[in-house]
N, C-alpha and C positions, 0 to 999 in steps of 0.2 A: 504494500500500500504506500503510495507516494507521500512524502512528508508535506504538510501544509506550508505554504510560503508565509514567512513572517512579514507582517505589514511594516513598511518603512525600512526593510532590510537594505535597500539600495540607496538610502538617503544620503550617505556619505561616500558613495561609490560612483564612479563614472562608467563609461563603456568598457566591457571586458572585465568588470569586477575590480578594476584598479581603484585605489583610494583617490577621491577627487580633491584637487587643490583648492581649498576654500579661501577666497579672497575677502578682504574686509568690506568691499563694496562690489556687488555683483554687476555684471554688464547690463542686465535687463533693467534693474531699478536704480542705477546710479544717478541718472538724470532726473528720474521721477522723484527720488528721495530729496535731492537738493531743491527741486522746484517746490515740492510740497512744504519743505522747511522754510524756504525763503519767501514764498508767495504771500504768506500772511504778513510779511513786513514790507511788501512792495508799496504800501500806502500807509503813512503814519496814522490815518484815521481808521485803518482796518483792525478792529479788535472786537471781540465777542461782546454783544450787548449784555450788560448786567452780569458779566462773567467774572471769574477771579482774576486778579492782577497777575501779569506775567513777569517772572524774574528775568529782566532783560540781560543782566550780566551772565546768568547761567545759559540763557539762550544764545548769546553771542559766543560764549566759550564752546558750546556744542556745535555751532555753525563753523567756527574756525577749526575745530577738530576734524570735522568732515571735509572741509576744504583742504586741509593738510593732506588728508588721505587721497583726495582727488589729484593734488599736485604730484604726489608720489606715483600715482597710477599713470601719469602721462609718460613715465619712463618704462612702463610695462612692455614685455615682449609681444603681447597680443595687440594687434592693430585695433581690434574691436574694443578692447578695454581702454586703450589710449583715447580713442574717439569718444567713448562714453564719458571719460573723465573730462575731456575738453568741453563737451557739451554741458556737463554739470557745472563746470567753472563759469561758462558763459551765462548760464541761468542765474547763478549767484551774483555775478558781476553786474548783470543788467537790472537786478531787482533790489540791490542794496549797496550803499556806499561802504567800501572796505579799504579806505585809503591807508590806514595804519597797518593793517594786515598785509596789504600788497607791498607797501614800502619796504617791509622787512624781507620780502621774498621776491622782489622784482627781478633780480638777476636769475634766480632759479626758474621763474616763470618765463623769462625771456629765452633762456637756454632751451627750455622744453618746447616752446613755440617754434624756435628756430629749427630744432631737430625734427619736429613733426612736419614742418613745411618742406624741409630738405629731403627727408627720407620717406615720408608717408605717401599713401595713395590719395586719390582725388578727394574722397569724403573727409579724410583726416586733415588734408591740407586746407580744405574749406573751413573746417571747425577751428583749426589753429589760426587762420587768418582772421576769423570772426573774433576769437579770443584776444588777438593782438589789438584789434580796434577797441574792444572794451577795456583792455589794460590801459591804453592811452587815454580813454575817456575818464577812467578812474583817477589816473595820475594827473591829468590836466597838463597845462603848458608849463614846463619847468626843466631844470637840468636833468632830472631823472628820466623824464620822458624823452629828452633829446638823446640820452644814452641808449634807450630802448630802440629808438628809430635808427640810430647809427648802426646798431647790430642787425635789425630786421630789414631796414630799407634796401640794402643791396640784394638780400635774399628774395624779397618781394619783387624787385625789378627783374631779377633773373627769371623767376617763374612767369611773370607777365609776358616777357619777350621770348620765352621758350616755346617754339612751335610744336614740340613733342609732348608737352604737358597737356593735361586734360583741360578742356574749355572751362569747366566748372571751377577748377583750381585757379586758372588764370583770371577768371572773372572775379572770384573772391579776393585774390591778391591785388587786382587793380583797384577794387573798392577800398581795401585795407590801406593800400599805398596812398590813395587820395586823402582818406580820413586822417591817418596818422600824420601825414605831412601837414595837413590843415591845422592839427592840434599843436604839434610840437615845434615846427621849424621856424626859427627866426633868421635863418640863413637864406638870403634871397637867391643865391646861386643854387642851393639845394631845391628851392621851390621851382625855379625855372627848369632844372634838370628833371624833376619829377613830372612836370607838365609836359616836357618834351617826350618823355617816355610814354605817357598816356596818349599824346597826340599821334605818335607813330603807330599806335594801335587803331584808334578810331578813324584816322584819316584814310585807312585802307578801304573803308566803306565808301568813300568818295569815288574810288577807282572801279566800283562794281556797277557802273552805269549799264543797265541792260539795254536800254534804248532811251529815246527822248522822253518816254512816258513814265519811267520809273526805275527803281533799283531793286534787284532781286535779293531776297534774304538768304543767308547761308547759315550753317551751324555756328559760324563765328559771330553772328549778329549779337548774341547775348554778351559776348566779350566787348564788342564795339560799343554797345549801350552802356555797360558799366564803366568803360574807360572814358566815354564822353561825359557821363554824369560826374565822375570823379574829377575830371579836368575842369568842368564848369564850377564845381565847388572851390577848387583852388584859384580859379579866375577871380572869384569874389574877394580875395585877399591880396590881389596883385596891385602894384602901383599903377596909377592912371596911365602913365606913358606906355607900360606894357599892355594894359587893357586895350589901348588904341591899336597897337600892333596886332593883337590877337583878333580884334574885330575886323580889321582890314583883311586879315588872312582867311577868316572863316565865314564871314557874313554872306559872301556870295556863293559859298560851297554848301553850307548847311541846308538851304532849301531843297537841294536834290534828294536829301534823306527823307523828306516829307512824303515821297512816293514809294518808300520801301514797303515790302509786303508785310514786314513785322510791325505789329501795333506798338510794341514798346519802343522800337526805334523811332517811329513817327512821333510818338509823344515826347521822347527825350529830345529829339531835334526841335520840336515846336517849343518846348519849355526853354531850351537853350537859346533859341532865337529871341524869345520874349525877354530873357535876361540880358542878352547882348544889346538889344534895343534900349533896355532900361539903363544899362551902363553907358551906352553911347550918348544918350540924351543927358546923362549926368555930367559927362565930360564936355559936351557941346550942346547947348540948348537949341542951336540951329541945325542939328544933325539932319542930313538928308540922305535917303537911300534911293538910288536910281531906279531899281526894279520894284518899287513899292506896289504898283498896280498888279504886277504878276504875282508877287508874294501874297498880297491880300486876297487875290482870287483863289490861290491854292489853299490858304487858311480857311477861307469861307466855304470852300468845297468840303474840306475835312470837318468843319463845324456843322455841316448839314448833310453829311454822308448818309446815304440810304441804300448802299449796295446790299443786295440780298444774299450774296455769297459770304458775308461777314456775320459773325455771331451777334445777337442782339446786345449782349453784355459788352462786347468790344465796341460796338457802334455807340452805345450809350456813354461809355467811358471816353471814347475819342471825341465825341461831340461836346461833352462837358469841358474837357481840357482845352480844345481848340476854340471854343467860344471865348474863354478867358485869354488865350494867346492872341486871338484876333483883336480883342479890345485893347490889349497891351500894345500891339504893334500899330493899330490904326488910330486909337483914341487916347493912347497913353494912360490907360485906366487899369486899376488892379482891384479885384473884389476882395475887400478886407475880410480876413477870417479871424475868429476868436478861439483861443485854446484855453480851456479851463484845467487847472491843476491845484487841488486843495482849495484854499480860500483865495487864490490868486488868478489873474487873467492875463493873457498875453495876446496882443494883436499882431497878426501877420499882415503887413500892409505893403509889401513889395516882393518882387520875384527873388531877389537875393536872400531875403529872410525865409521865403518859402522853400527855396532850394536847400538852404542849410537845415531847416527844421525837418524836411522830408528825409534828408540823408541820415540824421541822427535818430529819427523815429524808426527808420528801417533797421538800424543796428540795435537799438535798445528795446524795440517792441513795446510790450505792455509796461516796461519799466521807465518809459520816457517821462511820464508825469512825475514819478518819484524823483528822477534825476533833475528835472526842471525845478523841483522844490528844494533839493538838497545839494546838488552838484555845483560847486563854486565855478568850475570852468564853463559849464553850459549856461549858468546864470550870467556870467560875464559876456559870453558870446551874444546872448539875446538881450543884454543890457537890463537885467532884472534886479540888479543890486544884490546885497547880501541876503542869505536865506531868512525867511520869516520864521521865527522860533515860536511855536505854540506848544503849551503843555497839554497833558492828557485830558485835564478837566475842560479846557477850552475846546479841544477837538470833540469831546463827547457832547458838549452843548450844541456844537455845530451839526452833529450827526442826527438826522431825522430817524424816527422809529420805523420799524417794519410796517406797522399799521398805517402810518401816515404816508409812507412810500407806496403802499398798496392802493390807498385812496387816490393818490395823485396819478398813479399809472392807470387806474380804472377811468378816471375822469378824462385823461388824455386820450385813452383808447376810444371812448365814446365820442369825443369831439372830432377825432380823426375820422371815425366811421361816418359821422354826419357830413363832414366836409367832402369826403369821397363820394358819398351818395348823391350830394348836390351836383358834383362834377359829372357823375354818370348820367344824371337826369338831363343836364345841359347838353351832353353829347347826343343823347337820345333825341332831343328836340331839334337838333340841327338837321337831321335827315340826310339825304344824299346831296350834300353841299358840293363835294368835290367831283 
């Protein structure tokens, strides 16, 4: 009679019955564990209603202990483990200010990132480049950040220009190169060198003229888009004499990219054009563009595009962007946007500010609001002044209860339903107008 199998007998054994090497943080839940630990602190106002007070010192020690483990795992032999550790560090760095912790370990982190970018595969290189961006965002502009960029800058440029590297890795490194240079460099020579590196990438898109009607997209298009956006970010901090040179060089070539098959390239080219016109008019109030009629005709066509072969979501996004671009080019107008974070408000009232905000929002994700509240570097970039310090009692008085939030949402839902019903009735009354 066969012996019954013991439940859980293989709990500590891998394939073939060999003992499994148990690591302090498993690959599967490494990222999740950090996110669940950090997400509760992504907003200073996020605490349990009427719950017990949290021991912040113990929580901070627990977080730092886990982060030390993740830093050690970036040197692991397993590529999967290294990538999971990098992603976990990215989640922590984007959701909490860890300046003191990082300051003590910046060289270790820099070495780990450099090693992962040099020797890792595509996904690992992308994760390492993203972590490098967040490392510089945490450190801000200073001598320490400059040392980080001196180490990582040449490595990033090498990957960006390496035709044998994966497109995803080159794309991530191009974005990282632009952001890190924007944050740390005070050397004008380094700024121009980085911009030239990015120019050499996206200018190849100019050479892909399929015919007089458009530009064909290739698998390199995503790289060209990232290089163009990173270059545009750096242009916003250039001296005015350099800005004039770049405008003369690119303003007549960029409109050709508006006919690209790729939506993201068309949008990137349109927003870059709007920013170039904004900068050109700042340097010269009487700025005149010779092919204005042809350009506005292209922009208007994109703002009203109704091609059936394009997805509805893509058409909606394109029309929304190019309506704003057309207003900027034709009427010198910008639709002001308001960003709320905690008790503060920030108004985005120009294309330069919009480009900068969108870039850091892409990197920080859901942690953007927290960093706008607490990160000295970002507050300096957006001219927000020193952080507003609020104690827990003040934050609690500002937080509305769940019941009040439910009543507000219900009322807003009813009002929205009534408004939509009226619009539907009006459309029904129009009949066959067209």
